[in-house]
N, C-alpha and C positions, 0 to 999 in steps of 0.2 A: 821881777819882771812880771808883768802882769799875764795872768791866764786865761786867754782868748779863748780856748774851748768851753771852760767852764762859764765866761761870760754869755756867750753864744745858747750856750745849755740851756741857761737860768731866764733867757726870753722866748724858748721855744715851748710848745703845747706838745703834750704827748702825742705821738703818731704823725707829726709834723718834721718835714725835712728843710735843713739850712745851710748854708754854703759859709765854712767859714776862712776867711781872708785877711789879709793884713791888711791894718789901718792906717795911711801914712800920718793922718790928722793925728794919730793916737802915738804915733812915733815908731810904728811897727816897720821892721823893714822883711826883706826876704830873707836873709840870713837870720836874723833872728825869729820868723816865724816857725823856723823849723822844729822848735820846740812844740809849738801847738799842734803838730801829729801826735807825739810823746803822749801831750795833754788829753788828746782824744782817744788814744791807746787806752792810756787810764779808765775813763769815762767808759769805753767799753769791755773793756775786763770786769769794770764794775756792773754791768749789765744794765748800763744808762741809757746807752746811744750805740747805734750801727753805726759804722762807718762806710758807707756806700759808693765813693769814688775819692780818688788821691790825684789831683792834676797835679804835672809836674812841668816845669818851663825847661827850656830845651838844655840848661846847661844841669839839668837832673835836680834840682831844687824845686822842693814843694812850693806850692804858689796858691792852693785853694784846696780844701776839704770839705766834701758832704757829707752829714748826718742827718740820721734819722732819730728821734728822740723815743726810748721806749719806755721809759719811766720818768 
């Protein structure tokens, strides 16, 4: 499984924000996107990003995460 959070992090500049969302063209689904939140939390624990917002769909699944690159 691809590390969606790390892919977005690598493309960002320090101080910028970005949304992490599933990309259907790359085979992502809302169900397998749930691991992206754990991946983002690991980056946050390392002090590389700050998780600003976590959006959830009506059924409670995470469908978007907004991050700020710190380092």
